[in-house]
N, CA, C and O atoms as a CHARMM CRD file, in Angstrom:
* protein
*
  296
    1    1 MET  N    -63.56600  33.04200-118.74100 PROA 1      0.00000
    2    1 MET  CA   -64.02000  32.94400-120.12200 PROA 1      0.00000
    3    1 MET  C    -65.52200  33.31400-119.98200 PROA 1      0.00000
    4    1 MET  O    -66.24500  32.75500-119.15700 PROA 1      0.00000
    5    2 ARG  N    -65.93700  34.24300-120.79200 PROA 2      0.00000
    6    2 ARG  CA   -67.33200  34.67000-120.62400 PROA 2      0.00000
    7    2 ARG  C    -68.07700  34.68400-122.05700 PROA 2      0.00000
    8    2 ARG  O    -67.57800  35.34800-122.96600 PROA 2      0.00000
    9    3 GLY  N    -69.04200  34.09500-122.22500 PROA 3      0.00000
   10    3 GLY  CA   -69.92800  34.21200-123.43600 PROA 3      0.00000
   11    3 GLY  C    -69.64000  32.87300-124.24200 PROA 3      0.00000
   12    3 GLY  O    -68.92000  31.99400-123.76900 PROA 3      0.00000
   13    4 ILE  N    -70.22800  32.77300-125.44800 PROA 4      0.00000
   14    4 ILE  CA   -70.03600  31.68800-126.30400 PROA 4      0.00000
   15    4 ILE  C    -69.25800  32.22300-127.46200 PROA 4      0.00000
   16    4 ILE  O    -69.72300  33.14200-128.13500 PROA 4      0.00000
   17    5 TYR  N    -68.11500  31.69900-127.72100 PROA 5      0.00000
   18    5 TYR  CA   -67.37600  32.33300-128.95300 PROA 5      0.00000
   19    5 TYR  C    -67.64100  31.40300-130.09700 PROA 5      0.00000
   20    5 TYR  O    -67.90600  30.21100-129.94300 PROA 5      0.00000
   21    6 LYS  N    -67.55300  32.03100-131.28600 PROA 6      0.00000
   22    6 LYS  CA   -67.66800  31.28100-132.62100 PROA 6      0.00000
   23    6 LYS  C    -66.39300  30.77600-133.02800 PROA 6      0.00000
   24    6 LYS  O    -65.35100  31.23800-132.56300 PROA 6      0.00000
   25    7 CYS  N    -66.41500  29.88300-133.84400 PROA 7      0.00000
   26    7 CYS  CA   -65.10600  29.71200-134.73000 PROA 7      0.00000
   27    7 CYS  C    -64.61400  30.69400-135.47100 PROA 7      0.00000
   28    7 CYS  O    -65.29300  31.21100-136.35800 PROA 7      0.00000
   29    8 ASP  N    -63.27400  31.10400-135.17700 PROA 8      0.00000
   30    8 ASP  CA   -62.56100  32.06100-135.72800 PROA 8      0.00000
   31    8 ASP  C    -62.41700  31.85100-137.25600 PROA 8      0.00000
   32    8 ASP  O    -62.32500  32.83900-137.98400 PROA 8      0.00000
   33    9 PHE  N    -62.39400  30.56300-137.78100 PROA 9      0.00000
   34    9 PHE  CA   -62.40400  30.30600-139.29500 PROA 9      0.00000
   35    9 PHE  C    -63.59100  30.44300-139.95500 PROA 9      0.00000
   36    9 PHE  O    -63.61500  31.20400-140.92200 PROA 9      0.00000
   37   10 CYS  N    -64.77500  29.74900-139.56700 PROA 10     0.00000
   38   10 CYS  CA   -65.93700  29.62700-140.39500 PROA 10     0.00000
   39   10 CYS  C    -67.08200  30.49100-139.68800 PROA 10     0.00000
   40   10 CYS  O    -68.21300  30.57700-140.16600 PROA 10     0.00000
   41   11 LYS  N    -66.71000  31.08200-138.57900 PROA 11     0.00000
   42   11 LYS  CA   -67.75300  32.04100-137.89300 PROA 11     0.00000
   43   11 LYS  C    -69.07200  31.57200-137.52000 PROA 11     0.00000
   44   11 LYS  O    -70.05800  32.30700-137.47400 PROA 11     0.00000
   45   12 SER  N    -69.07100  30.24900-137.23800 PROA 12     0.00000
   46   12 SER  CA   -70.36100  29.67400-136.68800 PROA 12     0.00000
   47   12 SER  C    -70.27900  29.14100-135.32900 PROA 12     0.00000
   48   12 SER  O    -69.20900  28.71000-134.90100 PROA 12     0.00000
   49   13 GLU  N    -71.39000  29.14300-134.59700 PROA 13     0.00000
   50   13 GLU  CA   -71.45500  28.46200-133.39400 PROA 13     0.00000
   51   13 GLU  C    -71.55700  27.25700-133.40200 PROA 13     0.00000
   52   13 GLU  O    -72.33700  26.73200-134.19600 PROA 13     0.00000
   53   14 ILE  N    -70.71800  26.41400-132.42700 PROA 14     0.00000
   54   14 ILE  CA   -70.54000  25.02400-132.58500 PROA 14     0.00000
   55   14 ILE  C    -71.11800  24.15600-131.37200 PROA 14     0.00000
   56   14 ILE  O    -70.77500  24.36100-130.20800 PROA 14     0.00000
   57   15 SER  N    -71.85400  23.35800-131.68300 PROA 15     0.00000
   58   15 SER  CA   -72.56900  22.61000-130.70500 PROA 15     0.00000
   59   15 SER  C    -72.27300  21.09800-130.90600 PROA 15     0.00000
   60   15 SER  O    -71.90000  20.74100-132.02400 PROA 15     0.00000
   61   16 VAL  N    -72.42200  20.09500-129.81700 PROA 16     0.00000
   62   16 VAL  CA   -72.11800  18.89100-129.93700 PROA 16     0.00000
   63   16 VAL  C    -73.37200  18.22800-129.28700 PROA 16     0.00000
   64   16 VAL  O    -73.97400  18.87000-128.42600 PROA 16     0.00000
   65   17 PRO  N    -73.79300  17.02100-129.63200 PROA 17     0.00000
   66   17 PRO  CA   -74.94300  16.35400-128.82300 PROA 17     0.00000
   67   17 PRO  C    -74.65400  15.94000-127.55400 PROA 17     0.00000
   68   17 PRO  O    -73.54200  15.54800-127.19800 PROA 17     0.00000
   69   18 HSD  N    -75.68500  16.02000-126.81800 PROA 18     0.00000
   70   18 HSD  CA   -75.56300  15.63300-125.30900 PROA 18     0.00000
   71   18 HSD  C    -77.18100  15.05800-125.05200 PROA 18     0.00000
   72   18 HSD  O    -78.21900  15.38700-125.62600 PROA 18     0.00000
   73   19 HSD  N    -76.95200  14.10000-123.98400 PROA 19     0.00000
   74   19 HSD  CA   -78.17300  13.51900-123.71700 PROA 19     0.00000
   75   19 HSD  C    -79.17100  14.38100-123.31700 PROA 19     0.00000
   76   19 HSD  O    -80.29700  13.88300-123.32300 PROA 19     0.00000
   77   20 SER  N    -79.06900  15.68400-122.92600 PROA 20     0.00000
   78   20 SER  CA   -80.16100  16.59300-122.61100 PROA 20     0.00000
   79   20 SER  C    -80.46600  17.61700-123.95900 PROA 20     0.00000
   80   20 SER  O    -81.19000  18.61200-123.92800 PROA 20     0.00000
   81   21 GLY  N    -79.82200  17.17100-124.98300 PROA 21     0.00000
   82   21 GLY  CA   -80.04400  18.27100-126.18300 PROA 21     0.00000
   83   21 GLY  C    -78.76300  18.37500-126.70600 PROA 21     0.00000
   84   21 GLY  O    -78.14400  17.38700-127.10100 PROA 21     0.00000
   85   22 LYS  N    -78.25300  19.68700-126.74000 PROA 22     0.00000
   86   22 LYS  CA   -76.90200  19.94200-127.52300 PROA 22     0.00000
   87   22 LYS  C    -76.16900  21.03700-126.37700 PROA 22     0.00000
   88   22 LYS  O    -76.77500  21.79300-125.61800 PROA 22     0.00000
   89   23 ILE  N    -74.80400  20.88200-126.49900 PROA 23     0.00000
   90   23 ILE  CA   -74.20600  21.77300-125.80800 PROA 23     0.00000
   91   23 ILE  C    -73.34800  22.63000-126.53400 PROA 23     0.00000
   92   23 ILE  O    -72.48100  22.05500-127.19200 PROA 23     0.00000
   93   24 LEU  N    -73.38300  24.03100-126.58100 PROA 24     0.00000
   94   24 LEU  CA   -72.55600  24.79600-127.32300 PROA 24     0.00000
   95   24 LEU  C    -71.09300  24.85900-126.75700 PROA 24     0.00000
   96   24 LEU  O    -70.87800  24.93900-125.54700 PROA 24     0.00000
   97   25 LEU  N    -70.15000  24.82000-127.65200 PROA 25     0.00000
   98   25 LEU  CA   -68.67000  25.03700-127.26700 PROA 25     0.00000
   99   25 LEU  C    -68.22700  26.42300-127.35200 PROA 25     0.00000
  100   25 LEU  O    -68.96500  27.28100-127.83600 PROA 25     0.00000
  101   26 GLY  N    -67.17200  26.66300-126.95000 PROA 26     0.00000
  102   26 GLY  CA   -66.34000  28.00500-126.81700 PROA 26     0.00000
  103   26 GLY  C    -66.65700  28.84400-125.67400 PROA 26     0.00000
  104   26 GLY  O    -66.59200  30.07200-125.74400 PROA 26     0.00000
  105   27 HSD  N    -67.03200  28.15800-124.52200 PROA 27     0.00000
  106   27 HSD  CA   -67.26800  28.90100-123.28600 PROA 27     0.00000
  107   27 HSD  C    -66.37000  28.39200-122.10700 PROA 27     0.00000
  108   27 HSD  O    -66.36500  28.90500-120.98800 PROA 27     0.00000
  109   28 ALA  N    -65.57700  27.27400-122.51100 PROA 28     0.00000
  110   28 ALA  CA   -64.92400  26.64700-121.34200 PROA 28     0.00000
  111   28 ALA  C    -63.62600  26.15900-121.91500 PROA 28     0.00000
  112   28 ALA  O    -63.29400  26.30000-123.09200 PROA 28     0.00000
  113   29 GLU  N    -62.82700  25.49100-120.84700 PROA 29     0.00000
  114   29 GLU  CA   -61.49700  24.97600-121.38400 PROA 29     0.00000
  115   29 GLU  C    -61.57500  23.44600-120.98900 PROA 29     0.00000
  116   29 GLU  O    -62.37500  22.98500-120.17400 PROA 29     0.00000
  117   30 ILE  N    -60.69500  22.78300-121.63600 PROA 30     0.00000
  118   30 ILE  CA   -60.45700  21.34300-121.31800 PROA 30     0.00000
  119   30 ILE  C    -59.11900  21.42600-120.78000 PROA 30     0.00000
  120   30 ILE  O    -58.28100  22.12700-121.34800 PROA 30     0.00000
  121   31 TRP  N    -58.83400  20.74900-119.69800 PROA 31     0.00000
  122   31 TRP  CA   -57.59300  20.56100-119.05700 PROA 31     0.00000
  123   31 TRP  C    -57.04900  19.07200-119.13900 PROA 31     0.00000
  124   31 TRP  O    -57.71600  18.15000-118.66900 PROA 31     0.00000
  125   32 ILE  N    -55.78600  18.85400-119.76400 PROA 32     0.00000
  126   32 ILE  CA   -55.36400  17.54800-119.98000 PROA 32     0.00000
  127   32 ILE  C    -54.11500  17.37200-119.12700 PROA 32     0.00000
  128   32 ILE  O    -53.19000  18.15200-119.35400 PROA 32     0.00000
  129   33 PRO  N    -53.97300  16.50600-118.23100 PROA 33     0.00000
  130   33 PRO  CA   -52.52700  16.43200-117.36900 PROA 33     0.00000
  131   33 PRO  C    -51.55200  15.92700-118.53400 PROA 33     0.00000
  132   33 PRO  O    -52.01700  15.19500-119.40800 PROA 33     0.00000
  133   34 SER  N    -50.32100  16.27600-118.55700 PROA 34     0.00000
  134   34 SER  CA   -49.30700  15.87800-119.31800 PROA 34     0.00000
  135   34 SER  C    -48.78900  14.41300-118.78300 PROA 34     0.00000
  136   34 SER  O    -48.61700  14.29400-117.57000 PROA 34     0.00000
  137   35 ILE  N    -48.53700  13.30900-119.63600 PROA 35     0.00000
  138   35 ILE  CA   -47.95600  12.13500-119.26100 PROA 35     0.00000
  139   35 ILE  C    -46.71400  12.24000-118.98300 PROA 35     0.00000
  140   35 ILE  O    -46.32300  11.35500-118.22100 PROA 35     0.00000
  141   36 SER  N    -45.72600  13.18600-119.39600 PROA 36     0.00000
  142   36 SER  CA   -44.51200  13.14000-119.41000 PROA 36     0.00000
  143   36 SER  C    -43.94800  14.29500-118.54300 PROA 36     0.00000
  144   36 SER  O    -42.72600  14.38700-118.43200 PROA 36     0.00000
  145   37 SER  N    -44.72800  15.14400-117.94800 PROA 37     0.00000
  146   37 SER  CA   -44.22700  16.28800-117.01300 PROA 37     0.00000
  147   37 SER  C    -45.30400  16.56700-115.99400 PROA 37     0.00000
  148   37 SER  O    -46.23600  15.80900-115.72300 PROA 37     0.00000
  149   38 ASN  N    -45.07000  17.69600-115.48600 PROA 38     0.00000
  150   38 ASN  CA   -46.05500  18.28000-114.41400 PROA 38     0.00000
  151   38 ASN  C    -46.99800  19.19900-115.09100 PROA 38     0.00000
  152   38 ASN  O    -47.86600  19.76100-114.42400 PROA 38     0.00000
  153   39 LEU  N    -46.86900  19.43300-116.63000 PROA 39     0.00000
  154   39 LEU  CA   -47.70400  20.28000-117.20400 PROA 39     0.00000
  155   39 LEU  C    -49.12800  19.89900-117.18400 PROA 39     0.00000
  156   39 LEU  O    -49.44500  18.71400-117.07300 PROA 39     0.00000
  157   40 ILE  N    -50.06900  20.90900-117.29200 PROA 40     0.00000
  158   40 ILE  CA   -51.29700  20.77900-117.63000 PROA 40     0.00000
  159   40 ILE  C    -51.77100  21.49000-118.97700 PROA 40     0.00000
  160   40 ILE  O    -51.72100  22.71700-119.05900 PROA 40     0.00000
  161   41 TYR  N    -52.19300  20.77100-119.94200 PROA 41     0.00000
  162   41 TYR  CA   -52.66400  21.41100-121.14800 PROA 41     0.00000
  163   41 TYR  C    -53.87600  22.05800-120.91100 PROA 41     0.00000
  164   41 TYR  O    -54.72000  21.51700-120.19800 PROA 41     0.00000
  165   42 ALA  N    -54.07000  23.17100-121.43000 PROA 42     0.00000
  166   42 ALA  CA   -55.45500  23.98500-121.25600 PROA 42     0.00000
  167   42 ALA  C    -55.83200  24.48700-122.85800 PROA 42     0.00000
  168   42 ALA  O    -55.20200  25.30500-123.52800 PROA 42     0.00000
  169   43 SER  N    -56.82600  23.87800-123.17300 PROA 43     0.00000
  170   43 SER  CA   -57.17600  24.28400-124.46300 PROA 43     0.00000
  171   43 SER  C    -58.81800  24.71900-124.43500 PROA 43     0.00000
  172   43 SER  O    -59.56900  24.22700-123.59400 PROA 43     0.00000
  173   44 PRO  N    -59.27500  25.66500-125.41500 PROA 44     0.00000
  174   44 PRO  CA   -60.68000  25.96400-125.62200 PROA 44     0.00000
  175   44 PRO  C    -61.58600  24.71300-126.00500 PROA 44     0.00000
  176   44 PRO  O    -61.11600  23.81200-126.70100 PROA 44     0.00000
  177   45 THR  N    -62.83300  24.67900-125.55900 PROA 45     0.00000
  178   45 THR  CA   -63.60800  23.31400-126.02200 PROA 45     0.00000
  179   45 THR  C    -63.77300  23.44700-127.60500 PROA 45     0.00000
  180   45 THR  O    -64.21100  22.50900-128.27100 PROA 45     0.00000
  181   46 LEU  N    -63.44800  24.50300-128.09000 PROA 46     0.00000
  182   46 LEU  CA   -63.56200  24.72400-129.54900 PROA 46     0.00000
  183   46 LEU  C    -62.33000  23.71200-130.28300 PROA 46     0.00000
  184   46 LEU  O    -62.32300  23.46200-131.48800 PROA 46     0.00000
  185   47 ILE  N    -61.52200  23.30400-129.50700 PROA 47     0.00000
  186   47 ILE  CA   -60.42600  22.40600-130.00500 PROA 47     0.00000
  187   47 ILE  C    -61.14200  21.08000-130.71300 PROA 47     0.00000
  188   47 ILE  O    -60.55500  20.54400-131.65300 PROA 47     0.00000
  189   48 TYR  N    -62.01800  20.72100-130.39500 PROA 48     0.00000
  190   48 TYR  CA   -62.82000  19.57900-130.88900 PROA 48     0.00000
  191   48 TYR  C    -63.04200  20.02200-132.34400 PROA 48     0.00000
  192   48 TYR  O    -62.43400  19.38900-133.20700 PROA 48     0.00000
  193   49 HSD  N    -63.75200  20.92300-132.67600 PROA 49     0.00000
  194   49 HSD  CA   -64.18900  21.49300-134.01000 PROA 49     0.00000
  195   49 HSD  C    -63.02000  21.77600-134.87100 PROA 49     0.00000
  196   49 HSD  O    -63.08500  21.42300-136.04900 PROA 49     0.00000
  197   50 TYR  N    -61.81400  22.44900-134.36900 PROA 50     0.00000
  198   50 TYR  CA   -60.75500  22.81000-134.94200 PROA 50     0.00000
  199   50 TYR  C    -60.07700  21.45100-135.58900 PROA 50     0.00000
  200   50 TYR  O    -59.67600  21.40800-136.75200 PROA 50     0.00000
  201   51 ILE  N    -60.01100  20.37600-134.68700 PROA 51     0.00000
  202   51 ILE  CA   -59.60600  19.13500-135.05500 PROA 51     0.00000
  203   51 ILE  C    -60.44000  18.47800-136.15000 PROA 51     0.00000
  204   51 ILE  O    -59.92800  18.05400-137.18600 PROA 51     0.00000
  205   52 ASP  N    -61.65500  18.41500-135.90100 PROA 52     0.00000
  206   52 ASP  CA   -62.72000  17.76200-136.73300 PROA 52     0.00000
  207   52 ASP  C    -62.96200  18.60300-138.03100 PROA 52     0.00000
  208   52 ASP  O    -63.15000  17.97800-139.07400 PROA 52     0.00000
  209   53 LYS  N    -62.97000  19.71800-138.04700 PROA 53     0.00000
  210   53 LYS  CA   -63.52600  20.36300-139.25900 PROA 53     0.00000
  211   53 LYS  C    -62.31900  21.27700-140.01500 PROA 53     0.00000
  212   53 LYS  O    -62.36900  21.63200-141.19200 PROA 53     0.00000
  213   54 HSD  N    -61.36300  21.53800-139.18900 PROA 54     0.00000
  214   54 HSD  CA   -60.26300  22.51500-139.80300 PROA 54     0.00000
  215   54 HSD  C    -58.80800  21.68800-139.86900 PROA 54     0.00000
  216   54 HSD  O    -57.80400  22.24400-140.31400 PROA 54     0.00000
  217   55 HSD  N    -58.79000  20.51600-139.45800 PROA 55     0.00000
  218   55 HSD  CA   -57.72300  19.61400-139.60900 PROA 55     0.00000
  219   55 HSD  C    -56.48200  20.07900-138.85000 PROA 55     0.00000
  220   55 HSD  O    -55.34900  19.94800-139.31500 PROA 55     0.00000
  221   56 TYR  N    -56.75600  20.65900-137.59600 PROA 56     0.00000
  222   56 TYR  CA   -55.71600  21.04600-136.79200 PROA 56     0.00000
  223   56 TYR  C    -55.31300  19.86300-136.08900 PROA 56     0.00000
  224   56 TYR  O    -56.11100  19.02200-135.67400 PROA 56     0.00000
  225   57 LEU  N    -53.92200  19.79900-135.94500 PROA 57     0.00000
  226   57 LEU  CA   -53.25800  18.64400-135.18700 PROA 57     0.00000
  227   57 LEU  C    -52.52800  19.19400-134.11200 PROA 57     0.00000
  228   57 LEU  O    -51.56000  19.92000-134.34100 PROA 57     0.00000
  229   58 PRO  N    -52.92200  18.90100-132.85900 PROA 58     0.00000
  230   58 PRO  CA   -52.29300  19.48300-131.66100 PROA 58     0.00000
  231   58 PRO  C    -50.84900  18.88600-131.74400 PROA 58     0.00000
  232   58 PRO  O    -50.58400  18.08900-132.64300 PROA 58     0.00000
  233   59 PRO  N    -49.92500  19.25300-130.83200 PROA 59     0.00000
  234   59 PRO  CA   -48.69500  18.56300-130.75900 PROA 59     0.00000
  235   59 PRO  C    -48.81100  17.13500-130.16500 PROA 59     0.00000
  236   59 PRO  O    -49.80100  16.81900-129.50600 PROA 59     0.00000
  237   60 ALA  N    -47.89100  16.35900-130.38100 PROA 60     0.00000
  238   60 ALA  CA   -47.92600  14.89300-130.15300 PROA 60     0.00000
  239   60 ALA  C    -48.19300  14.56700-128.56200 PROA 60     0.00000
  240   60 ALA  O    -49.04200  13.75000-128.20400 PROA 60     0.00000
  241   61 ASN  N    -47.45000  15.23000-127.75000 PROA 61     0.00000
  242   61 ASN  CA   -47.48900  15.08900-126.44700 PROA 61     0.00000
  243   61 ASN  C    -48.85700  15.22400-125.85300 PROA 61     0.00000
  244   61 ASN  O    -49.35100  14.45900-125.02400 PROA 61     0.00000
  245   62 TYR  N    -49.48700  16.43700-126.45000 PROA 62     0.00000
  246   62 TYR  CA   -50.87100  16.66100-126.16300 PROA 62     0.00000
  247   62 TYR  C    -51.69500  15.45600-126.37900 PROA 62     0.00000
  248   62 TYR  O    -52.33300  14.97400-125.44300 PROA 62     0.00000
  249   63 MET  N    -51.71600  14.91000-127.64000 PROA 63     0.00000
  250   63 MET  CA   -52.44000  13.81200-128.10900 PROA 63     0.00000
  251   63 MET  C    -52.22700  12.62300-127.23600 PROA 63     0.00000
  252   63 MET  O    -53.14000  11.95300-126.75100 PROA 63     0.00000
  253   64 GLU  N    -50.89200  12.40300-127.06400 PROA 64     0.00000
  254   64 GLU  CA   -50.59400  11.16600-126.25600 PROA 64     0.00000
  255   64 GLU  C    -51.36700  11.29300-124.92000 PROA 64     0.00000
  256   64 GLU  O    -52.01500  10.35800-124.44900 PROA 64     0.00000
  257   65 SER  N    -51.26700  12.40700-124.39000 PROA 65     0.00000
  258   65 SER  CA   -51.64700  12.60700-122.88000 PROA 65     0.00000
  259   65 SER  C    -53.15900  12.57300-123.02900 PROA 65     0.00000
  260   65 SER  O    -53.77300  12.02800-122.11100 PROA 65     0.00000
  261   66 LEU  N    -53.77400  13.01700-123.93200 PROA 66     0.00000
  262   66 LEU  CA   -55.31000  12.95200-123.99200 PROA 66     0.00000
  263   66 LEU  C    -55.58300  11.61000-124.30100 PROA 66     0.00000
  264   66 LEU  O    -56.51800  11.16500-123.63600 PROA 66     0.00000
  265   67 MET  N    -54.98100  10.66600-125.24000 PROA 67     0.00000
  266   67 MET  CA   -55.46600   9.28700-125.51500 PROA 67     0.00000
  267   67 MET  C    -55.18000   8.48700-124.16500 PROA 67     0.00000
  268   67 MET  O    -55.94800   7.55900-123.91400 PROA 67     0.00000
  269   68 SER  N    -54.22400   8.74200-123.34100 PROA 68     0.00000
  270   68 SER  CA   -53.95400   8.05000-122.10400 PROA 68     0.00000
  271   68 SER  C    -54.94600   8.27600-121.01400 PROA 68     0.00000
  272   68 SER  O    -55.29300   7.38100-120.24300 PROA 68     0.00000
  273   69 PHE  N    -55.39000   9.49600-120.97300 PROA 69     0.00000
  274   69 PHE  CA   -56.21000   9.85400-119.88500 PROA 69     0.00000
  275   69 PHE  C    -57.52300   9.10900-119.42700 PROA 69     0.00000
  276   69 PHE  O    -58.41800   9.01600-120.26700 PROA 69     0.00000
  277   70 ASP  N    -57.71200   8.59500-118.23200 PROA 70     0.00000
  278   70 ASP  CA   -58.66600   7.77400-117.78300 PROA 70     0.00000
  279   70 ASP  C    -59.62200   8.48000-116.97100 PROA 70     0.00000
  280   70 ASP  O    -59.36000   8.84700-115.82600 PROA 70     0.00000
  281   71 LEU  N    -60.90000   8.71000-117.63300 PROA 71     0.00000
  282   71 LEU  CA   -61.94900   9.51500-116.79700 PROA 71     0.00000
  283   71 LEU  C    -62.61800   8.69100-115.77200 PROA 71     0.00000
  284   71 LEU  O    -63.56100   9.13600-115.11800 PROA 71     0.00000
  285   72 ASN  N    -62.12400   7.43400-115.61000 PROA 72     0.00000
  286   72 ASN  CA   -62.84600   6.73700-114.67900 PROA 72     0.00000
  287   72 ASN  C    -61.72000   6.72400-113.32100 PROA 72     0.00000
  288   72 ASN  O    -62.02900   6.28300-112.21400 PROA 72     0.00000
  289   73 SER  N    -60.58800   7.20700-113.60800 PROA 73     0.00000
  290   73 SER  CA   -59.51200   7.16300-112.48700 PROA 73     0.00000
  291   73 SER  C    -59.75400   8.18600-111.38700 PROA 73     0.00000
  292   73 SER  O    -59.13100   8.00700-110.34100 PROA 73     0.00000
  293   74 LYS  N    -60.52000   9.17000-111.46900 PROA 74     0.00000
  294   74 LYS  CA   -60.73200   9.99200-110.39500 PROA 74     0.00000
  295   74 LYS  C    -61.81600   9.94500-109.55900 PROA 74     0.00000
  296   74 LYS  O    -61.90600  10.73500-108.62000 PROA 74     0.00000
């Protein structure tokens, strides 16, 4: 993935707050290991914006895997 991608729906650049300022979304992926199989879900960082502003609802297993992921376990 190269460059910064805007939202396909509202055509704006999306940023989120960060301790060093703001981070632009749309240039990377989020990887979530599935809790029910050996799959890894890959989604663009813009998924945060799609869920928050455009009411996108990922599949149930994705959400279950996301909510059970422990950042401190690695």
